[in-house]
Structure formats: structure tokens, C-alpha cells
C-alpha positions, -999 to 999 in steps of 0.1 A, spaced: 382 61 180 387 62 143 368 29 139 339 41 160 338 74 140 337 54 107 308 32 121 289 63 130 294 78 95 281 45 79 251 44 102 242 81 97 247 85 60 243 50 45 213 36 63 190 63 50 196 55 12 195 18 19 161 22 36 148 41 7 160 16 -19 148 -14 1 114 2 7 110 10 -30 119 -26 -40 95 -41 -13 67 -20 -26 73 -32 -62 73 -68 -51 42 -64 -30 22 -49 -58 33 -77 -83 21 -104 -58 -15 -94 -63 -33 -111 -92 -54 -81 -105 -27 -55 -101 -22 -48 -138 -59 -41 -145 -63 -20 -114 -31 -1 -121 -45 6 -156 -76 20 -140 -56 43 -118 -35 56 -147 -67 63 -167 -82 81 -137 -51 104 -135 -59 117 -170 -97 113 -171 -124 140 -166 -128 131 -129 -90 133 -122 -97 160 -97 -110 134 -73 -77 116 -70 -59 149 -65 -83 157 -37 -75 123 -22 -38 132 -23 -45 165 -7 -65 148 20 -34 126 26 -15 157 37 -44 167 59 -46 132 74 -9 131 84 -10 167 93 -37 159 119 -16 130 132 15 153 135 -6 178 154 -18 151 177 18 141 185 29 177 189 2 182 215 9 149 233 46 156 239 41 193 246 47 188 284 79 169 276 94 190 248 83 218 225 84 207 189 74 228 159 46 216 136 69 210 107 92 190 128 63 170 141 53 163 104 88 151 97 88 128 128 54 114 116 67 106 81 99 91 95 78 69 119 58 56 89 91 46 72 105 27 101 71 12 108 71 -4 73 98 -28 84 87 -36 119 59 -58 132 27 -42 145 40 -8 134 62 -4 165 88 13 144 65 43 143 75 51 179 112 46 170 109 70 141 94 98 161 119 93 189 146 105 165 132 140 167 131 140 205 160 153 226 183 127 242 172 118 277 135 122 268 131 96 241 119 67 261 94 89 280 81 101 246 69 66 238 42 66 265 30 100 252 30 87 216 9 58 228 -18 83 238 -22 92 201 -26 55 192 -50 50 220 -72 79 208 -73 66 172 -80 31 185 -109 44 205 -123 62 175 -120 30 154 -139 10 180 -168 36 182 -170 41 145 -167 4 139 -197 -3 162 -218 23 144 -208 9 110 -217 -26 121 -252 -14 131 -257 1 96 -241 -31 80 -264 -53 101 -294 -34 90 -284 -37 53 -277 -74 56 -310 -81 73 -328 -69 40 -307 -93 18 -313 -129 9 -280 -144 20 -271 -180 31 -266 -182 69 -280 -147 74 -294 -155 109 -260 -167 121 -243 -137 105 -266 -113 122 -262 -130 156 -224 -129 152 -225 -92 143 -246 -84 174 -221 -102 196 -192 -83 180 -210 -50 184 -215 -57 221 -178 -67 226 -166 -37 207 -187 -13 227 -175 -28 260 -139 -24 248 -146 12 238 -160 20 272 -130 5 290 -105 23 267 -125 56 271 -123 53 309 -86 47 310 -80 74 283 -94 102 304 -81 86 336 -45 80 327 -35 89 363 -53 58 374 -28 37 354 1 55 371 -15 47 405 -18 10 396 19 9 387 28 26 419 9 0 439 26 -28 419 59 -11 426 70 -12 390 93 17 396 114 13 364 84 15 342 68 42 363 97 66 359 92 64 321 54 67 319 47 90 348 48 119 323 13 108 311 0 120 344 9 155 334 -12 155 303 -42 178 308 -78 168 300 -81 195 274 -51 181 256 -66 146 257 -99 159 244 -82 178 216 -62 147 206 -94 126 205 -111 153 184 -82 153 159 -85 115 158 -122 118 148 -112 143 121 -86 119 108 -113 92 106 -136 115 86 -107 122 62 -103 84 57 -140 80 49 -139 109 24 -108 94 7 -125 61 2 -158 77 -9 -140 97 -36 -120 68 -49 -151 45 -50 -169 71 -70 -139 75 -93 -135 38 -101 -172 32 -107 -183 17 -73 -214 37 -67 -218 36 -29 -237 61 -8 -218 79 19 -236 58 45 -226 26 27 -190 38 24 -189 46 61 -204 12 71 -181 -8 48 -149 11 56 -155 14 94 -162 -24 95 -130 -30 75 -109 -8 98 -124 -26 128 -114 -60 114 -80 -48 104 -75 -36 140 -83 -70 154 -63 -89 128 -26 -80 132 -4 -74 102 33 -79 102 42 -47 84 23 -22 63 39 -38 32 15 -67 38 -13 -43 45 -23 -41 8 -34 -77 7 -54 -75 39 -72 -43 27 -80 -60 -6 -94 -92 11 -114 -72 36 -127 -49 9 -138 -79 -13 -156 -95 16 -173 -64 30 -178 -39 2 -187 -68 -21 -220 -70 -1 -230 -36 -13 -215 -35 -49 -198 -66 -64 -168 -52 -83 -135 -70 -73 -112 -52 -98 -125 -17 -88 -123 -25 -51 -87 -36 -55 -80 -4 -75 -94 16 -45 -73 -4 -20 -42 0 -41 -48 37 -45 -54 43 -8 -23 21 1 -1 41 -23 -13 75 -13 -18 71 24 12 48 32 37 44 4 41 81 -5 45 92 32 70 63 38 91 73 8 91 109 20 101 97 55 130 77 41 143 108 25 139 128 57 159 102 76 188 111 54 189 145 72 190 129 107 221 118 124 208 85 138 236 82 163 252 112 179 272 93 205 
């Protein structure tokens, strides 16, 4: 009994600080792996004290709006399972980001949020959390298809090698994305049909855990989808402000086309953890935004800024919040 108690103490009060330290070290190593990080970091520091510093502070403010919207989505999604206050939902969201930073395909995000759910309801909360991811995925597909249309129109006016093949490829991608979006939209608003399929397949063990999605009302699903669109708008505004701050003069339409295409590609190409996300964002930014305005250093500064503000800061906050949670009660 004494040994078990000591193990619980170690897990509850040592894991949190270790997560924070390891996360901080991993971020440091990831930044130093990029070639232009010093010049881009210098640009960010200059921006913090320059005449347009208000833009980066607005971007930081929008980060809180961004994750506040995500927390509200999660609060709504699990309302039928458990009542959780908005502040607690925010804490769960930040904790999820922290654990997701060490897990493939961000699956740790579900584990982090489960810590805030009552015992006996945690596994069922996963299926409800997936609804939030499903809504954001749907928005990414729709916005990506629209962005590709704009991008295709812009590329058609440029003198590029292999332009015809590129345009044909973009058309195929748009069609595939729209088909996927329609299918996801159908299942999103017909979650009960998924439950019926599992009933026919007699997957009773899975059914007992996901049947809770059948209780989610259409109004809740619509609200979650609306909040997902709002999050997407916040993302675009953040990028637009940072592009402007670092001298990449893009119109709002070009920003939307470039970033929505980048998000679409990042959704298709899996990343192991968000610690590798910086390199992917930079490469995608170079390849896509470079078509509008060639400025590799500034594009990396924007990618680094977004990565630090939208992912690193929340992950560090989440690692501190984990200190307050008893990971193992029994």
C-alpha cells in the first residue's frame, strides 16, 4: 500500500514538472534546427518594439479567442454527458495541447481533455471530442476548396513552368476535397446513422462508448460547426496581421487562398507531433505563399510567430495546469 501511494505521488506531482521541462527543451531544439531561425527571430524581436507592435499583440489576443472558441466547442459537445464550466473547458483544452505535443497525430489532445471528465465517463467523452475535430476538419475542407479556386485563378495568370499540369492537378484535388466534404457533412449531421451501422455490425463494445453521440442535438452540432468557422476566421486574421507586420504585403484574399491551401495540405500530410509542425508550416508556406510574394525569411518569421503563439504558449500553459491535476486518483 505504501509503495502504491508513493508511485501515485510521483505520477501526480513529478510528471507535470518533467513535462514542462521536456517541452521547453524540445521547443528550443526544434527552433535551432531551422536554418533561418536567427534572422527570423531577430525580425520578431524588432516587431515587438517597433511602431507596428500592436499587430503582434492583437495576434496574441486572437490566440486566446481561438482556443476560447475551441473550449466552447468542447463544452457544448459534452454537455449531455457532463456539465463543465467554461474555465474548466479552457483548462482541458490547454492540457490537451500539452499532451498532444508528445503524441502522434495529436491523439494526446483527447487524453488531456479526459483528465477533466469524471471517472466512468472519460472513454465516452472521446467520441464527443471527435465531433469537435470533425467539425474543424469539415471547415478546413470547405475553406481549402474555396482557397484552391482562388489560387488556381491566380496561377492561371502567371507564367510558370508546367502550369497546365498544375492547374489540372488543382482541379482534381478540388473535386476530391469537395466530395470528402459532402460525405463528412452528411455523417456530421447524421451521427445517428453511424450508431445504426455499428448496431447492424454488432460492435457492442464500441457501441456502448459512442452511443452518446446519438444524443447530441442538431442545434448543438450547428453551433459547434459555426464556432469552427469562427476559429478559421481567427486563423486567417492572425496570418494576415503577421504577414503585414513582417513586410509580406498580401491582400486578404491572397492570405485566405494561401493559408487555406496550406491548412488543407497539412491536414492531408500527417505530422508526428506539433513539435515537427514548425518545419511543415515553413515548407508549405515557402511553396504556397512564395507564389504570391517571394520572401522566405519573412515567411519563416510568420510561421515561427504563429507556431509560438498558437501552439507553444498554450502548450506551456497546459503543462502548468497539469501540475494542478491528480493524474491518478486510484
